[in-house]
VMD Tcl script that draws the C-alpha trace (Angstrom):
set ca {
  {-1.01 7.90 25.83}
  {-0.15 6.50 29.27}
  {-0.23 2.73 29.55}
  {1.22 0.15 31.91}
  {1.48 -2.22 28.95}
  {3.29 -1.05 25.83}
  {1.09 -0.82 22.74}
  {2.41 -1.34 19.25}
  {0.45 -0.95 16.05}
  {0.45 -2.89 12.78}
  {1.36 -0.73 9.80}
  {-1.46 -0.88 7.21}
  {0.22 -3.27 4.80}
  {-2.47 -5.45 3.23}
  {-5.13 -4.08 0.94}
  {-7.72 -6.70 -0.01}
  {-10.42 -5.25 -2.25}
  {-9.25 -1.65 -1.92}
  {-6.74 0.76 -3.41}
  {-3.25 0.79 -1.94}
  {-3.10 4.28 -0.43}
  {0.45 5.35 0.44}
  {-0.71 8.75 1.71}
  {-3.01 6.97 4.17}
  {-0.16 4.79 5.44}
  {1.94 7.90 6.12}
  {-0.93 9.61 7.94}
  {-1.53 6.46 10.00}
  {2.13 6.18 11.03}
  {2.44 9.83 11.94}
  {-0.79 9.79 13.92}
  {0.32 6.65 15.78}
  {3.56 8.37 16.71}
  {1.72 11.52 17.84}
  {-0.54 9.37 20.04}
  {2.48 7.81 21.74}
  {2.45 4.25 20.45}
  {5.58 2.32 21.35}
  {6.20 0.77 17.95}
  {4.93 0.05 14.43}
  {5.25 -3.39 12.84}
  {5.21 -5.19 9.52}
  {4.43 -8.79 8.60}
  {6.03 -10.88 5.83}
  {3.76 -12.17 3.06}
  {5.75 -12.35 -0.17}
  {3.67 -14.88 -2.08}
  {-0.14 -14.82 -1.97}
  {-3.13 -13.31 -3.68}
  {-3.77 -10.60 -1.07}
  {-1.99 -7.31 -1.94}
  {0.77 -6.95 0.68}
  {3.77 -4.61 0.72}
  {7.23 -6.05 1.36}
  {8.20 -5.71 5.05}
  {11.75 -4.31 4.90}
  {11.00 -1.72 2.23}
  {7.90 -0.80 4.23}
  {9.94 -0.32 7.41}
  {12.59 1.68 5.58}
  {9.93 4.01 4.22}
  {8.29 4.20 7.66}
  {11.61 5.25 9.18}
  {11.63 8.29 6.88}
  {8.15 9.52 7.89}
  {8.50 8.95 11.66}
  {11.03 10.07 14.25}
  {10.52 8.30 17.59}
  {8.55 5.06 17.36}
  {10.37 1.75 17.35}
  {10.00 -0.12 14.04}
  {9.74 -3.90 13.97}
  {9.11 -6.96 11.85}
  {6.84 -9.71 13.13}
  {8.28 -11.74 11.67}
  {10.82 -11.99 8.84}
  {11.18 -15.51 7.43}
  {14.94 -15.25 7.42}
  {15.50 -18.84 6.30}
  {14.20 -17.83 2.87}
  {16.71 -14.96 2.58}
  {20.47 -14.63 2.19}
  {21.84 -13.81 5.66}
  {24.64 -11.74 4.10}
  {22.24 -9.53 2.15}
  {19.84 -9.41 5.08}
  {22.55 -8.37 7.55}
  {23.42 -5.46 5.26}
  {19.80 -4.40 4.73}
  {18.98 -4.48 8.43}
  {22.13 -2.63 9.43}
  {21.30 0.04 6.85}
  {17.74 0.28 8.17}
  {19.00 0.60 11.74}
  {21.08 3.60 10.69}
  {18.32 5.19 8.61}
  {15.93 4.90 11.59}
  {18.55 6.20 14.08}
  {18.60 2.93 16.00}
  {14.87 2.25 16.25}
  {14.82 -1.25 14.71}
  {13.53 -4.45 16.35}
  {14.23 -7.51 14.19}
  {11.52 -10.14 14.56}
  {12.47 -13.46 12.95}
  {10.83 -16.83 12.48}
  {11.17 -20.14 10.67}
  {7.67 -20.12 9.20}
  {5.26 -23.00 9.03}
  {5.07 -23.77 5.30}
  {8.01 -25.84 3.98}
  {6.38 -26.10 0.55}
  {7.39 -22.53 -0.35}
  {11.14 -23.20 -0.22}
  {11.56 -24.33 -3.86}
  {10.07 -21.01 -4.99}
  {13.12 -19.34 -3.43}
  {15.58 -21.74 -5.03}
  {16.37 -23.65 -1.85}
  {15.39 -26.93 -0.25}
  {13.33 -27.24 2.92}
  {15.68 -30.00 4.10}
  {17.29 -29.08 7.42}
  {15.48 -25.77 7.32}
  {15.65 -25.28 11.11}
  {19.43 -25.74 11.04}
  {19.67 -23.35 8.08}
  {17.55 -20.78 9.90}
  {19.64 -20.91 13.09}
  {22.94 -20.81 11.20}
  {21.76 -17.77 9.25}
  {20.96 -15.88 12.47}
  {24.38 -16.72 13.90}
  {26.06 -15.45 10.73}
  {24.06 -12.21 10.77}
  {25.09 -11.56 14.37}
  {28.75 -12.16 13.56}
  {28.62 -9.81 10.57}
  {27.06 -7.19 12.84}
  {29.59 -7.47 15.65}
  {32.96 -8.73 14.33}
  {35.43 -6.68 12.26}
  {36.45 -9.79 10.29}
  {34.29 -12.89 9.96}
  {35.56 -16.41 9.44}
  {32.55 -18.68 9.25}
  {32.67 -22.37 8.35}
  {29.03 -23.44 8.47}
  {26.99 -26.15 6.85}
  {25.26 -23.67 4.55}
  {27.54 -20.59 4.39}
  {31.29 -20.12 4.40}
  {33.09 -16.79 4.75}
  {36.83 -16.14 4.93}
  {38.15 -12.94 6.45}
  {34.98 -11.11 5.37}
  {34.03 -7.68 6.66}
  {30.76 -5.76 6.60}
  {30.48 -2.08 7.42}
  {28.87 -0.12 8.84}
  {27.89 -2.11 11.86}
  {24.33 -1.39 13.09}
  {23.66 1.83 14.98}
  {22.49 -0.13 18.04}
  {25.19 -1.91 20.01}
  {25.98 -4.72 19.99}
  {23.17 -5.05 17.42}
  {19.41 -4.46 17.04}
  {17.34 -6.66 19.37}
  {16.28 -9.93 17.76}
  {12.85 -11.20 18.78}
  {11.86 -14.72 17.83}
  {8.47 -16.08 16.86}
  {7.69 -19.79 16.92}
  {5.63 -22.50 18.56}
  {7.70 -25.69 18.91}
  {9.76 -26.08 22.11}
  {12.86 -26.19 19.90}
  {11.87 -22.79 18.48}
  {11.52 -21.42 22.01}
  {14.97 -22.79 22.86}
  {16.40 -21.01 19.79}
  {14.74 -17.80 20.98}
  {16.60 -18.06 24.27}
  {19.90 -19.13 22.73}
  {19.99 -16.56 19.93}
  {17.40 -13.92 20.74}
  {16.52 -10.96 22.92}
  {12.71 -11.32 23.05}
  {9.65 -13.25 21.92}
  {6.75 -12.27 19.66}
  {3.63 -14.43 19.92}
  {1.84 -15.04 16.64}
  {-1.44 -13.39 15.75}
  {-2.57 -16.75 14.40}
  {-2.49 -18.24 17.91}
  {-5.24 -18.07 20.51}
  {-4.69 -16.44 23.90}
  {-4.76 -19.87 25.55}
  {-2.12 -21.16 23.13}
  {0.00 -18.08 23.77}
  {-0.26 -18.56 27.54}
  {1.01 -22.12 27.17}
  {3.94 -20.97 25.04}
  {4.89 -18.26 27.53}
  {4.91 -20.77 30.37}
  {7.30 -23.04 28.45}
  {9.44 -20.04 27.49}
  {9.71 -18.85 31.09}
  {10.62 -22.34 32.31}
  {13.34 -22.59 29.65}
  {14.68 -19.14 30.58}
  {14.97 -20.15 34.23}
  {16.70 -23.41 33.25}
  {19.18 -21.34 31.22}
  {19.83 -19.08 34.23}
  {18.11 -16.08 32.64}
  {15.59 -13.83 34.34}
  {12.24 -13.97 32.49}
  {11.62 -10.35 33.53}
  {14.54 -9.29 31.32}
  {13.23 -11.08 28.22}
  {10.51 -9.02 26.46}
  {7.36 -10.91 25.48}
  {4.84 -9.54 22.99}
  {1.87 -10.78 20.99}
  {0.23 -9.72 17.75}
  {-3.51 -9.40 18.36}
  {-5.97 -9.12 15.50}
  {-8.71 -6.87 16.79}
  {-12.00 -5.33 15.68}
  {-13.83 -2.81 17.88}
  {-17.52 -2.69 17.01}
  {-20.59 -2.78 19.28}
  {-22.14 -4.97 16.58}
  {-20.23 -8.19 17.31}
  {-21.63 -10.02 14.31}
  {-20.54 -7.28 11.92}
  {-17.06 -7.22 13.45}
  {-16.68 -10.99 13.15}
  {-17.95 -10.95 9.56}
  {-15.31 -8.43 8.54}
  {-12.59 -10.31 10.41}
  {-13.62 -13.54 8.69}
  {-13.34 -11.85 5.29}
  {-9.79 -10.72 6.02}
  {-8.66 -14.04 7.53}
  {-10.04 -15.82 4.49}
  {-8.04 -13.55 2.16}
  {-4.79 -13.60 4.17}
  {-4.69 -17.07 5.74}
  {-7.21 -18.91 3.58}
  {-9.13 -19.81 6.76}
  {-12.01 -17.48 7.60}
  {-12.87 -19.64 10.63}
  {-9.53 -18.67 12.21}
  {-10.98 -15.26 13.07}
  {-13.23 -16.68 15.77}
  {-10.37 -18.81 17.11}
  {-7.71 -16.13 17.60}
  {-9.04 -12.55 17.21}
  {-10.37 -10.07 19.76}
  {-13.61 -8.34 18.79}
  {-16.70 -6.63 20.15}
  {-17.42 -3.45 22.08}
  {-14.53 -1.52 23.64}
  {-15.40 -3.02 27.02}
  {-15.37 -6.55 25.62}
  {-12.07 -5.93 23.84}
  {-10.49 -4.61 27.05}
  {-11.43 -7.79 28.90}
  {-9.98 -9.96 26.12}
  {-6.78 -7.92 25.90}
  {-6.34 -8.11 29.67}
  {-6.38 -11.89 29.25}
  {-3.47 -11.60 26.79}
  {-1.59 -9.46 29.31}
  {-2.32 -11.97 32.07}
  {-0.93 -14.67 29.76}
  {2.41 -12.83 29.76}
  {2.43 -10.13 27.08}
  {4.13 -6.88 27.99}
  {3.66 -5.44 24.53}
  {0.44 -5.80 22.55}
  {0.89 -5.47 18.80}
  {-2.64 -4.35 17.92}
  {-3.61 -5.31 14.38}
  {-6.91 -4.00 13.04}
  {-7.64 -5.21 9.51}
  {-10.18 -2.53 8.54}
  {-10.96 1.07 9.60}
  {-7.38 1.38 10.77}
  {-7.44 5.10 11.55}
  {-10.66 4.86 13.56}
  {-9.23 1.94 15.50}
  {-6.04 3.88 16.17}
  {-7.97 6.65 17.91}
  {-10.00 4.19 20.01}
  {-6.88 2.27 21.00}
  {-5.31 5.44 22.37}
  {-8.37 7.01 23.98}
  {-10.27 3.97 25.28}
  {-8.07 0.85 25.45}
  {-4.75 2.28 26.60}
  {-6.03 3.88 29.84}
  {-7.65 0.56 30.81}
  {-4.54 -1.51 30.23}
}
mol new
graphics top color blue
foreach p $ca { graphics top sphere $p radius 0.5 }
foreach p [lrange $ca 0 end-1] q [lrange $ca 1 end] { graphics top cylinder $p $q radius 0.2 }
display resetview
């Protein structure tokens, strides 16, 4: 697959109304790698009625059945996790994948879930940022002395360090200008949300690029990606109906499908994806929510040459 824009693929991870088929997931990953996709990605959805596999275990398993593709999370809600445990898990995964990990992180938009994890949503942005700083220190420093608001470590060490040096790339998701500032301060790239329209994404990228220039950083050296929910079907109404069913199960808002997804014939999808590229994406994380294997083949044979 030869493409001017990198194409990533969502790992089949949610299974509304169907059997969870691990053999199918393996076949999908291996076919994506054979077709030359840049990367395969998970999403975090721990609580919810839709069957969804946990993202880090999913990526660890994916690393064992693939050899070359990058493996990423888009995104981990790290503020709900212990940064010490998470640093260890991610470092382990980076070794098991031979340095193929991209760590997508985000604050998340639902403060009401925090008590379920035994923590308060108070100062959650500060907690999130402090956790990322601690993870990076554990990954890069032989001994860590950390006197934070939320975590305190004295002369602590964590080995092994990640396979990638200085550490796996950290890509941030988020919408608020403060979130974009954190991405520049603490991160190595940006992942636009699948729940955002192309127009909304374009606006975020413009703010991000302005902030990068203000910080003296070259926007060309800061990767920008976007998750795109997509359904290829010459019957537009059928495609939208199936997207609405999935959005209703996953987000609780079937109407979101028409607001943010790409759907229609291959030609129509190409035009819509080119708009996402024009908005600033250099990697498209393509996320079909049904007929994943059929979509995979069309992405490689029809969409990639046009992008």
